[in-house]
ChimeraX commands (.cxc) that place a marker at each C-alpha (Angstrom):
marker #1 position -8.29,10.18,14.37 radius 0.5
marker #1 position -8.32,6.80,15.93 radius 0.5
marker #1 position -5.24,4.85,17.00 radius 0.5
marker #1 position -5.95,1.34,18.35 radius 0.5
marker #1 position -8.55,1.74,21.17 radius 0.5
marker #1 position -7.87,5.37,22.07 radius 0.5
marker #1 position -9.48,8.20,20.20 radius 0.5
marker #1 position -6.95,10.93,20.00 radius 0.5
marker #1 position -8.04,14.53,19.75 radius 0.5
marker #1 position -4.91,16.64,20.21 radius 0.5
marker #1 position -5.79,19.99,21.79 radius 0.5
marker #1 position -4.34,23.10,20.03 radius 0.5
marker #1 position -3.19,25.97,22.18 radius 0.5
marker #1 position -4.85,28.64,20.05 radius 0.5
marker #1 position -8.23,26.88,20.31 radius 0.5
marker #1 position -8.00,26.59,24.07 radius 0.5
marker #1 position -6.92,30.24,24.38 radius 0.5
marker #1 position -9.98,31.27,22.32 radius 0.5
marker #1 position -12.13,29.44,24.96 radius 0.5
marker #1 position -10.31,31.24,27.78 radius 0.5
marker #1 position -8.53,28.00,28.84 radius 0.5
marker #1 position -4.88,27.56,29.69 radius 0.5
marker #1 position -3.55,23.99,29.89 radius 0.5
marker #1 position -1.03,23.00,32.58 radius 0.5
marker #1 position 1.42,21.54,30.01 radius 0.5
marker #1 position 2.64,22.46,26.57 radius 0.5
marker #1 position 3.74,19.38,24.61 radius 0.5
marker #1 position 6.61,20.60,22.38 radius 0.5
marker #1 position 6.45,18.13,19.47 radius 0.5
marker #1 position 9.69,19.13,17.78 radius 0.5
marker #1 position 10.64,18.92,14.14 radius 0.5
marker #1 position 11.37,15.17,14.19 radius 0.5
marker #1 position 8.18,14.45,16.08 radius 0.5
marker #1 position 6.21,16.33,13.49 radius 0.5
marker #1 position 7.90,15.38,10.22 radius 0.5
marker #1 position 10.08,12.23,10.59 radius 0.5
marker #1 position 7.96,9.24,9.65 radius 0.5
marker #1 position 9.56,6.96,12.27 radius 0.5
marker #1 position 9.44,9.50,15.09 radius 0.5
marker #1 position 5.90,10.48,14.33 radius 0.5
marker #1 position 5.04,7.07,15.74 radius 0.5
marker #1 position 6.68,8.08,19.00 radius 0.5
marker #1 position 4.67,11.30,19.11 radius 0.5
marker #1 position 1.49,9.31,18.65 radius 0.5
marker #1 position 2.36,6.87,21.44 radius 0.5
marker #1 position 3.31,9.63,23.83 radius 0.5
marker #1 position -0.01,11.46,22.99 radius 0.5
marker #1 position -1.87,8.19,23.76 radius 0.5
marker #1 position -0.27,8.25,27.22 radius 0.5
marker #1 position -1.15,11.91,27.75 radius 0.5
marker #1 position -4.71,11.13,26.68 radius 0.5
marker #1 position -5.03,7.93,28.74 radius 0.5
marker #1 position -4.05,9.68,31.98 radius 0.5
marker #1 position -6.09,12.84,31.31 radius 0.5
marker #1 position -3.09,15.20,31.24 radius 0.5
marker #1 position -4.12,18.83,30.74 radius 0.5
marker #1 position -1.96,19.74,27.77 radius 0.5
marker #1 position -1.92,21.29,24.32 radius 0.5
marker #1 position 0.39,21.69,21.40 radius 0.5
marker #1 position 1.19,24.79,19.36 radius 0.5
marker #1 position 0.42,23.07,16.06 radius 0.5
marker #1 position 1.43,25.15,13.07 radius 0.5
marker #1 position 2.62,27.91,15.39 radius 0.5
marker #1 position 5.50,25.73,16.56 radius 0.5
marker #1 position 8.80,26.29,14.76 radius 0.5
marker #1 position 12.12,24.51,15.10 radius 0.5
marker #1 position 13.80,25.22,18.45 radius 0.5
marker #1 position 16.98,26.34,16.74 radius 0.5
marker #1 position 19.16,23.68,18.29 radius 0.5
marker #1 position 20.67,22.53,15.00 radius 0.5
marker #1 position 21.21,26.07,13.70 radius 0.5
marker #1 position 23.24,26.97,16.74 radius 0.5
marker #1 position 25.29,23.74,16.77 radius 0.5
marker #1 position 26.06,24.20,13.13 radius 0.5
marker #1 position 27.29,27.79,13.83 radius 0.5
marker #1 position 24.44,29.82,12.52 radius 0.5
marker #1 position 23.84,31.99,15.58 radius 0.5
marker #1 position 21.64,34.53,13.78 radius 0.5
marker #1 position 19.23,31.85,12.57 radius 0.5
marker #1 position 19.15,30.34,16.08 radius 0.5
marker #1 position 18.19,33.64,17.69 radius 0.5
marker #1 position 15.56,34.32,15.03 radius 0.5
marker #1 position 13.92,30.98,15.60 radius 0.5
marker #1 position 14.26,31.12,19.40 radius 0.5
marker #1 position 12.89,34.67,19.76 radius 0.5
marker #1 position 9.87,33.89,17.50 radius 0.5
marker #1 position 9.13,30.80,19.63 radius 0.5
marker #1 position 9.53,32.68,22.88 radius 0.5
marker #1 position 7.13,35.40,21.81 radius 0.5
marker #1 position 4.52,32.78,21.02 radius 0.5
marker #1 position 5.11,30.85,24.21 radius 0.5
marker #1 position 4.97,33.92,26.39 radius 0.5
marker #1 position 1.89,35.21,24.62 radius 0.5
marker #1 position 0.12,32.02,25.70 radius 0.5
marker #1 position 1.50,32.24,29.24 radius 0.5
marker #1 position 3.26,28.85,28.93 radius 0.5
marker #1 position 4.87,27.82,32.21 radius 0.5
marker #1 position 5.55,24.03,31.81 radius 0.5
marker #1 position 6.85,22.23,28.73 radius 0.5
marker #1 position 7.36,18.50,28.07 radius 0.5
marker #1 position 9.16,17.29,24.98 radius 0.5
marker #1 position 10.45,13.88,23.68 radius 0.5
marker #1 position 13.55,15.41,22.12 radius 0.5
marker #1 position 16.62,15.95,24.39 radius 0.5
marker #1 position 17.97,18.56,21.95 radius 0.5
marker #1 position 14.85,20.64,22.29 radius 0.5
marker #1 position 14.80,19.89,26.01 radius 0.5
marker #1 position 18.32,21.27,26.38 radius 0.5
marker #1 position 17.72,24.33,24.24 radius 0.5
marker #1 position 14.39,25.30,25.80 radius 0.5
marker #1 position 15.66,24.68,29.33 radius 0.5
marker #1 position 19.24,26.10,29.21 radius 0.5
marker #1 position 19.38,28.49,26.25 radius 0.5
marker #1 position 16.00,30.18,25.93 radius 0.5
marker #1 position 16.31,31.93,29.32 radius 0.5
marker #1 position 19.09,34.11,27.88 radius 0.5
marker #1 position 16.56,35.43,25.42 radius 0.5
marker #1 position 13.65,35.93,27.75 radius 0.5
marker #1 position 12.07,32.41,27.72 radius 0.5
marker #1 position 11.80,31.08,31.23 radius 0.5
marker #1 position 9.97,27.72,31.48 radius 0.5
marker #1 position 9.87,24.57,33.57 radius 0.5
marker #1 position 11.04,22.08,30.96 radius 0.5
marker #1 position 10.72,18.23,31.26 radius 0.5
marker #1 position 12.02,15.50,29.02 radius 0.5
marker #1 position 9.40,12.81,28.45 radius 0.5
marker #1 position 11.50,10.26,30.30 radius 0.5
marker #1 position 11.22,12.46,33.43 radius 0.5
marker #1 position 7.47,12.99,32.79 radius 0.5
marker #1 position 6.87,9.23,32.46 radius 0.5
marker #1 position 8.87,8.60,35.64 radius 0.5
marker #1 position 6.64,11.19,37.36 radius 0.5
marker #1 position 3.54,9.28,36.31 radius 0.5
marker #1 position 5.09,5.99,37.60 radius 0.5
marker #1 position 6.01,7.62,40.90 radius 0.5
marker #1 position 2.47,8.94,41.31 radius 0.5
marker #1 position 1.32,5.36,40.69 radius 0.5
marker #1 position -0.72,6.45,37.67 radius 0.5
marker #1 position 1.27,4.15,35.42 radius 0.5
marker #1 position 1.32,0.55,36.73 radius 0.5
marker #1 position 2.57,-1.99,34.17 radius 0.5
marker #1 position 1.67,-5.61,34.67 radius 0.5
marker #1 position 1.73,-6.67,30.97 radius 0.5
marker #1 position 4.17,-9.43,30.11 radius 0.5
marker #1 position 4.36,-8.31,26.48 radius 0.5
marker #1 position 8.20,-7.85,26.77 radius 0.5
marker #1 position 8.70,-10.77,29.20 radius 0.5
marker #1 position 11.65,-12.79,28.05 radius 0.5
marker #1 position 13.09,-9.87,26.10 radius 0.5
marker #1 position 16.28,-8.06,27.07 radius 0.5
marker #1 position 16.38,-4.29,26.76 radius 0.5
marker #1 position 19.57,-2.13,26.65 radius 0.5
marker #1 position 19.32,1.67,26.96 radius 0.5
marker #1 position 21.36,3.97,24.88 radius 0.5
marker #1 position 22.00,7.37,26.67 radius 0.5
marker #1 position 21.30,10.49,24.57 radius 0.5
marker #1 position 24.13,12.96,24.93 radius 0.5
marker #1 position 21.82,15.97,25.44 radius 0.5
marker #1 position 19.88,14.23,28.17 radius 0.5
marker #1 position 22.85,12.63,29.91 radius 0.5
marker #1 position 26.09,14.46,29.69 radius 0.5
marker #1 position 24.47,17.83,28.89 radius 0.5
marker #1 position 21.81,17.67,31.65 radius 0.5
marker #1 position 22.95,14.86,33.98 radius 0.5
marker #1 position 19.80,12.88,33.60 radius 0.5
marker #1 position 20.68,9.20,33.53 radius 0.5
marker #1 position 18.20,7.62,35.97 radius 0.5
marker #1 position 14.75,8.75,34.79 radius 0.5
marker #1 position 14.74,6.64,31.54 radius 0.5
marker #1 position 16.19,3.66,33.42 radius 0.5
marker #1 position 13.50,3.90,36.07 radius 0.5
marker #1 position 10.86,3.98,33.36 radius 0.5
marker #1 position 12.36,0.92,31.75 radius 0.5
marker #1 position 12.60,-0.81,35.17 radius 0.5
marker #1 position 8.82,-0.47,35.48 radius 0.5
marker #1 position 8.39,-2.66,32.40 radius 0.5
marker #1 position 8.58,-6.42,33.07 radius 0.5
marker #1 position 11.65,-7.45,31.02 radius 0.5
marker #1 position 15.36,-8.11,31.45 radius 0.5
marker #1 position 17.66,-5.04,31.38 radius 0.5
marker #1 position 21.35,-4.84,30.56 radius 0.5
marker #1 position 23.91,-2.11,29.96 radius 0.5
marker #1 position 26.46,-1.42,27.30 radius 0.5
marker #1 position 30.10,-1.33,28.34 radius 0.5
marker #1 position 30.01,2.41,27.85 radius 0.5
marker #1 position 26.99,3.93,29.58 radius 0.5
marker #1 position 25.74,6.92,31.48 radius 0.5
marker #1 position 28.41,9.69,31.52 radius 0.5
marker #1 position 30.80,7.34,29.64 radius 0.5
marker #1 position 28.17,6.50,26.96 radius 0.5
marker #1 position 29.17,6.82,23.31 radius 0.5
marker #1 position 27.33,9.36,21.21 radius 0.5
marker #1 position 25.11,7.92,18.42 radius 0.5
marker #1 position 26.94,10.17,15.95 radius 0.5
marker #1 position 24.16,12.51,15.06 radius 0.5
marker #1 position 24.21,15.33,17.66 radius 0.5
marker #1 position 25.82,18.70,17.27 radius 0.5
marker #1 position 24.51,19.02,13.71 radius 0.5
marker #1 position 26.40,15.90,12.63 radius 0.5
marker #1 position 23.10,14.41,11.36 radius 0.5
marker #1 position 23.10,16.85,8.49 radius 0.5
marker #1 position 26.62,16.62,7.23 radius 0.5
marker #1 position 28.81,14.09,5.48 radius 0.5
marker #1 position 30.90,11.63,7.58 radius 0.5
marker #1 position 34.45,12.75,8.28 radius 0.5
marker #1 position 37.49,10.60,7.52 radius 0.5
marker #1 position 38.00,7.62,9.76 radius 0.5
marker #1 position 37.96,3.82,9.95 radius 0.5
marker #1 position 34.29,3.48,11.15 radius 0.5
marker #1 position 31.26,5.63,11.60 radius 0.5
marker #1 position 30.17,6.34,15.21 radius 0.5
marker #1 position 26.66,4.89,14.84 radius 0.5
marker #1 position 28.17,1.56,13.63 radius 0.5
marker #1 position 30.54,1.45,16.67 radius 0.5
marker #1 position 27.62,2.17,19.01 radius 0.5
marker #1 position 25.34,-0.38,17.41 radius 0.5
marker #1 position 28.01,-3.04,17.72 radius 0.5
marker #1 position 28.28,-2.27,21.40 radius 0.5
marker #1 position 24.50,-2.80,21.74 radius 0.5
marker #1 position 24.60,-6.05,19.73 radius 0.5
marker #1 position 27.45,-7.37,21.97 radius 0.5
marker #1 position 25.09,-7.21,25.00 radius 0.5
marker #1 position 22.78,-9.79,23.43 radius 0.5
marker #1 position 19.78,-7.45,23.87 radius 0.5
marker #1 position 16.65,-7.87,21.78 radius 0.5
marker #1 position 15.69,-4.20,22.05 radius 0.5
marker #1 position 17.71,-0.98,21.95 radius 0.5
marker #1 position 15.68,1.55,23.91 radius 0.5
marker #1 position 16.22,5.18,22.96 radius 0.5
marker #1 position 14.83,8.48,24.10 radius 0.5
marker #1 position 15.83,10.84,21.30 radius 0.5
marker #1 position 14.84,11.16,17.65 radius 0.5
marker #1 position 18.46,11.55,16.53 radius 0.5
marker #1 position 19.53,8.42,18.40 radius 0.5
marker #1 position 16.56,6.52,17.01 radius 0.5
marker #1 position 17.62,7.27,13.40 radius 0.5
marker #1 position 21.22,6.25,14.06 radius 0.5
marker #1 position 20.44,3.08,16.04 radius 0.5
marker #1 position 17.79,1.98,13.50 radius 0.5
marker #1 position 20.28,2.51,10.67 radius 0.5
marker #1 position 22.96,0.69,12.63 radius 0.5
marker #1 position 20.68,-2.33,13.09 radius 0.5
marker #1 position 19.97,-2.38,9.37 radius 0.5
marker #1 position 23.68,-1.98,8.49 radius 0.5
marker #1 position 24.59,-4.96,10.75 radius 0.5
marker #1 position 21.74,-7.08,9.27 radius 0.5
marker #1 position 20.13,-7.47,12.65 radius 0.5
marker #1 position 16.54,-6.45,11.80 radius 0.5
marker #1 position 15.15,-9.88,12.40 radius 0.5
marker #1 position 16.72,-10.19,15.81 radius 0.5
marker #1 position 16.88,-6.66,17.30 radius 0.5
marker #1 position 14.43,-3.77,17.37 radius 0.5
marker #1 position 14.71,-0.13,18.36 radius 0.5
marker #1 position 11.90,1.50,20.34 radius 0.5
marker #1 position 11.61,4.80,22.16 radius 0.5
marker #1 position 10.75,4.49,25.84 radius 0.5
marker #1 position 7.36,6.07,25.21 radius 0.5
marker #1 position 6.55,3.31,22.74 radius 0.5
marker #1 position 7.60,0.66,25.21 radius 0.5
marker #1 position 5.34,2.12,27.90 radius 0.5
marker #1 position 2.40,2.59,25.55 radius 0.5
marker #1 position 2.68,-0.94,24.19 radius 0.5
marker #1 position 3.06,-2.40,27.66 radius 0.5
marker #1 position -0.16,-0.55,28.66 radius 0.5
marker #1 position -1.96,-1.87,25.54 radius 0.5
marker #1 position -2.81,1.63,24.30 radius 0.5
marker link #1:1,2 radius 0.2
marker link #1:2,3 radius 0.2
marker link #1:3,4 radius 0.2
marker link #1:4,5 radius 0.2
marker link #1:5,6 radius 0.2
marker link #1:6,7 radius 0.2
marker link #1:7,8 radius 0.2
marker link #1:8,9 radius 0.2
marker link #1:9,10 radius 0.2
marker link #1:10,11 radius 0.2
marker link #1:11,12 radius 0.2
marker link #1:12,13 radius 0.2
marker link #1:13,14 radius 0.2
marker link #1:14,15 radius 0.2
marker link #1:15,16 radius 0.2
marker link #1:16,17 radius 0.2
marker link #1:17,18 radius 0.2
marker link #1:18,19 radius 0.2
marker link #1:19,20 radius 0.2
marker link #1:20,21 radius 0.2
marker link #1:21,22 radius 0.2
marker link #1:22,23 radius 0.2
marker link #1:23,24 radius 0.2
marker link #1:24,25 radius 0.2
marker link #1:25,26 radius 0.2
marker link #1:26,27 radius 0.2
marker link #1:27,28 radius 0.2
marker link #1:28,29 radius 0.2
marker link #1:29,30 radius 0.2
marker link #1:30,31 radius 0.2
marker link #1:31,32 radius 0.2
marker link #1:32,33 radius 0.2
marker link #1:33,34 radius 0.2
marker link #1:34,35 radius 0.2
marker link #1:35,36 radius 0.2
marker link #1:36,37 radius 0.2
marker link #1:37,38 radius 0.2
marker link #1:38,39 radius 0.2
marker link #1:39,40 radius 0.2
marker link #1:40,41 radius 0.2
marker link #1:41,42 radius 0.2
marker link #1:42,43 radius 0.2
marker link #1:43,44 radius 0.2
marker link #1:44,45 radius 0.2
marker link #1:45,46 radius 0.2
marker link #1:46,47 radius 0.2
marker link #1:47,48 radius 0.2
marker link #1:48,49 radius 0.2
marker link #1:49,50 radius 0.2
marker link #1:50,51 radius 0.2
marker link #1:51,52 radius 0.2
marker link #1:52,53 radius 0.2
marker link #1:53,54 radius 0.2
marker link #1:54,55 radius 0.2
marker link #1:55,56 radius 0.2
marker link #1:56,57 radius 0.2
marker link #1:57,58 radius 0.2
marker link #1:58,59 radius 0.2
marker link #1:59,60 radius 0.2
marker link #1:60,61 radius 0.2
marker link #1:61,62 radius 0.2
marker link #1:62,63 radius 0.2
marker link #1:63,64 radius 0.2
marker link #1:64,65 radius 0.2
marker link #1:65,66 radius 0.2
marker link #1:66,67 radius 0.2
marker link #1:67,68 radius 0.2
marker link #1:68,69 radius 0.2
marker link #1:69,70 radius 0.2
marker link #1:70,71 radius 0.2
marker link #1:71,72 radius 0.2
marker link #1:72,73 radius 0.2
marker link #1:73,74 radius 0.2
marker link #1:74,75 radius 0.2
marker link #1:75,76 radius 0.2
marker link #1:76,77 radius 0.2
marker link #1:77,78 radius 0.2
marker link #1:78,79 radius 0.2
marker link #1:79,80 radius 0.2
marker link #1:80,81 radius 0.2
marker link #1:81,82 radius 0.2
marker link #1:82,83 radius 0.2
marker link #1:83,84 radius 0.2
marker link #1:84,85 radius 0.2
marker link #1:85,86 radius 0.2
marker link #1:86,87 radius 0.2
marker link #1:87,88 radius 0.2
marker link #1:88,89 radius 0.2
marker link #1:89,90 radius 0.2
marker link #1:90,91 radius 0.2
marker link #1:91,92 radius 0.2
marker link #1:92,93 radius 0.2
marker link #1:93,94 radius 0.2
marker link #1:94,95 radius 0.2
marker link #1:95,96 radius 0.2
marker link #1:96,97 radius 0.2
marker link #1:97,98 radius 0.2
marker link #1:98,99 radius 0.2
marker link #1:99,100 radius 0.2
marker link #1:100,101 radius 0.2
marker link #1:101,102 radius 0.2
marker link #1:102,103 radius 0.2
marker link #1:103,104 radius 0.2
marker link #1:104,105 radius 0.2
marker link #1:105,106 radius 0.2
marker link #1:106,107 radius 0.2
marker link #1:107,108 radius 0.2
marker link #1:108,109 radius 0.2
marker link #1:109,110 radius 0.2
marker link #1:110,111 radius 0.2
marker link #1:111,112 radius 0.2
marker link #1:112,113 radius 0.2
marker link #1:113,114 radius 0.2
marker link #1:114,115 radius 0.2
marker link #1:115,116 radius 0.2
marker link #1:116,117 radius 0.2
marker link #1:117,118 radius 0.2
marker link #1:118,119 radius 0.2
marker link #1:119,120 radius 0.2
marker link #1:120,121 radius 0.2
marker link #1:121,122 radius 0.2
marker link #1:122,123 radius 0.2
marker link #1:123,124 radius 0.2
marker link #1:124,125 radius 0.2
marker link #1:125,126 radius 0.2
marker link #1:126,127 radius 0.2
marker link #1:127,128 radius 0.2
marker link #1:128,129 radius 0.2
marker link #1:129,130 radius 0.2
marker link #1:130,131 radius 0.2
marker link #1:131,132 radius 0.2
marker link #1:132,133 radius 0.2
marker link #1:133,134 radius 0.2
marker link #1:134,135 radius 0.2
marker link #1:135,136 radius 0.2
marker link #1:136,137 radius 0.2
marker link #1:137,138 radius 0.2
marker link #1:138,139 radius 0.2
marker link #1:139,140 radius 0.2
marker link #1:140,141 radius 0.2
marker link #1:141,142 radius 0.2
marker link #1:142,143 radius 0.2
marker link #1:143,144 radius 0.2
marker link #1:144,145 radius 0.2
marker link #1:145,146 radius 0.2
marker link #1:146,147 radius 0.2
marker link #1:147,148 radius 0.2
marker link #1:148,149 radius 0.2
marker link #1:149,150 radius 0.2
marker link #1:150,151 radius 0.2
marker link #1:151,152 radius 0.2
marker link #1:152,153 radius 0.2
marker link #1:153,154 radius 0.2
marker link #1:154,155 radius 0.2
marker link #1:155,156 radius 0.2
marker link #1:156,157 radius 0.2
marker link #1:157,158 radius 0.2
marker link #1:158,159 radius 0.2
marker link #1:159,160 radius 0.2
marker link #1:160,161 radius 0.2
marker link #1:161,162 radius 0.2
marker link #1:162,163 radius 0.2
marker link #1:163,164 radius 0.2
marker link #1:164,165 radius 0.2
marker link #1:165,166 radius 0.2
marker link #1:166,167 radius 0.2
marker link #1:167,168 radius 0.2
marker link #1:168,169 radius 0.2
marker link #1:169,170 radius 0.2
marker link #1:170,171 radius 0.2
marker link #1:171,172 radius 0.2
marker link #1:172,173 radius 0.2
marker link #1:173,174 radius 0.2
marker link #1:174,175 radius 0.2
marker link #1:175,176 radius 0.2
marker link #1:176,177 radius 0.2
marker link #1:177,178 radius 0.2
marker link #1:178,179 radius 0.2
marker link #1:179,180 radius 0.2
marker link #1:180,181 radius 0.2
marker link #1:181,182 radius 0.2
marker link #1:182,183 radius 0.2
marker link #1:183,184 radius 0.2
marker link #1:184,185 radius 0.2
marker link #1:185,186 radius 0.2
marker link #1:186,187 radius 0.2
marker link #1:187,188 radius 0.2
marker link #1:188,189 radius 0.2
marker link #1:189,190 radius 0.2
marker link #1:190,191 radius 0.2
marker link #1:191,192 radius 0.2
marker link #1:192,193 radius 0.2
marker link #1:193,194 radius 0.2
marker link #1:194,195 radius 0.2
marker link #1:195,196 radius 0.2
marker link #1:196,197 radius 0.2
marker link #1:197,198 radius 0.2
marker link #1:198,199 radius 0.2
marker link #1:199,200 radius 0.2
marker link #1:200,201 radius 0.2
marker link #1:201,202 radius 0.2
marker link #1:202,203 radius 0.2
marker link #1:203,204 radius 0.2
marker link #1:204,205 radius 0.2
marker link #1:205,206 radius 0.2
marker link #1:206,207 radius 0.2
marker link #1:207,208 radius 0.2
marker link #1:208,209 radius 0.2
marker link #1:209,210 radius 0.2
marker link #1:210,211 radius 0.2
marker link #1:211,212 radius 0.2
marker link #1:212,213 radius 0.2
marker link #1:213,214 radius 0.2
marker link #1:214,215 radius 0.2
marker link #1:215,216 radius 0.2
marker link #1:216,217 radius 0.2
marker link #1:217,218 radius 0.2
marker link #1:218,219 radius 0.2
marker link #1:219,220 radius 0.2
marker link #1:220,221 radius 0.2
marker link #1:221,222 radius 0.2
marker link #1:222,223 radius 0.2
marker link #1:223,224 radius 0.2
marker link #1:224,225 radius 0.2
marker link #1:225,226 radius 0.2
marker link #1:226,227 radius 0.2
marker link #1:227,228 radius 0.2
marker link #1:228,229 radius 0.2
marker link #1:229,230 radius 0.2
marker link #1:230,231 radius 0.2
marker link #1:231,232 radius 0.2
marker link #1:232,233 radius 0.2
marker link #1:233,234 radius 0.2
marker link #1:234,235 radius 0.2
marker link #1:235,236 radius 0.2
marker link #1:236,237 radius 0.2
marker link #1:237,238 radius 0.2
marker link #1:238,239 radius 0.2
marker link #1:239,240 radius 0.2
marker link #1:240,241 radius 0.2
marker link #1:241,242 radius 0.2
marker link #1:242,243 radius 0.2
marker link #1:243,244 radius 0.2
marker link #1:244,245 radius 0.2
marker link #1:245,246 radius 0.2
marker link #1:246,247 radius 0.2
marker link #1:247,248 radius 0.2
marker link #1:248,249 radius 0.2
marker link #1:249,250 radius 0.2
marker link #1:250,251 radius 0.2
marker link #1:251,252 radius 0.2
marker link #1:252,253 radius 0.2
marker link #1:253,254 radius 0.2
marker link #1:254,255 radius 0.2
marker link #1:255,256 radius 0.2
marker link #1:256,257 radius 0.2
marker link #1:257,258 radius 0.2
marker link #1:258,259 radius 0.2
marker link #1:259,260 radius 0.2
marker link #1:260,261 radius 0.2
marker link #1:261,262 radius 0.2
marker link #1:262,263 radius 0.2
marker link #1:263,264 radius 0.2
marker link #1:264,265 radius 0.2
marker link #1:265,266 radius 0.2
view
């Protein structure tokens, strides 16, 4: 398929294995990255970056199943272990060593929970991977496409509090010419978007206000033009919050991979 100026041919792990090739990286797409219409755009932009910088990678394609994160958070341990063990068998069969994913929930599960079941991998979140490319001076952004815009970053719980990664996404954003600001609650004090821990898939509990509305109001209060996210769950909630507060004309929500890709003109 063709996206803008880059022809994207996503390599499939099974095809490379048939040729006797083993890529350095496995890109774990995740359920949202594969099926959610909004987050599929993030997957495409991240793949453009992988393609542009000749990263040796592949995806599992139809062999990839859900990581099991939501099943475990929702209390279905048996389903989690069934999903995880199936994935681990496939990953180990291909000799996967290094994984990069755009989803902090999958990042946390693959990194911290799969080892208990025999899955030992070096797992990177895409914010860390993008920071790596910037540090290696492969990504050098001079575009002024976001000049004059103010960006505020919303910390995903499973990247921040669960894995103590607060700086990588901010360093990626700092490489983009634009103004940056912070919400009153940020980093380890950041407020959840309201979707993690399986909350995305259940009805709201009793209360005065939903969490995503509270968090969106905090973002709006900064005067930012763009809410930058790095998680498919957070993207859904922040996008819904912007719509709920009737701010679509003034404020946008982009994943950090989209901001990098757009800044590079990919």
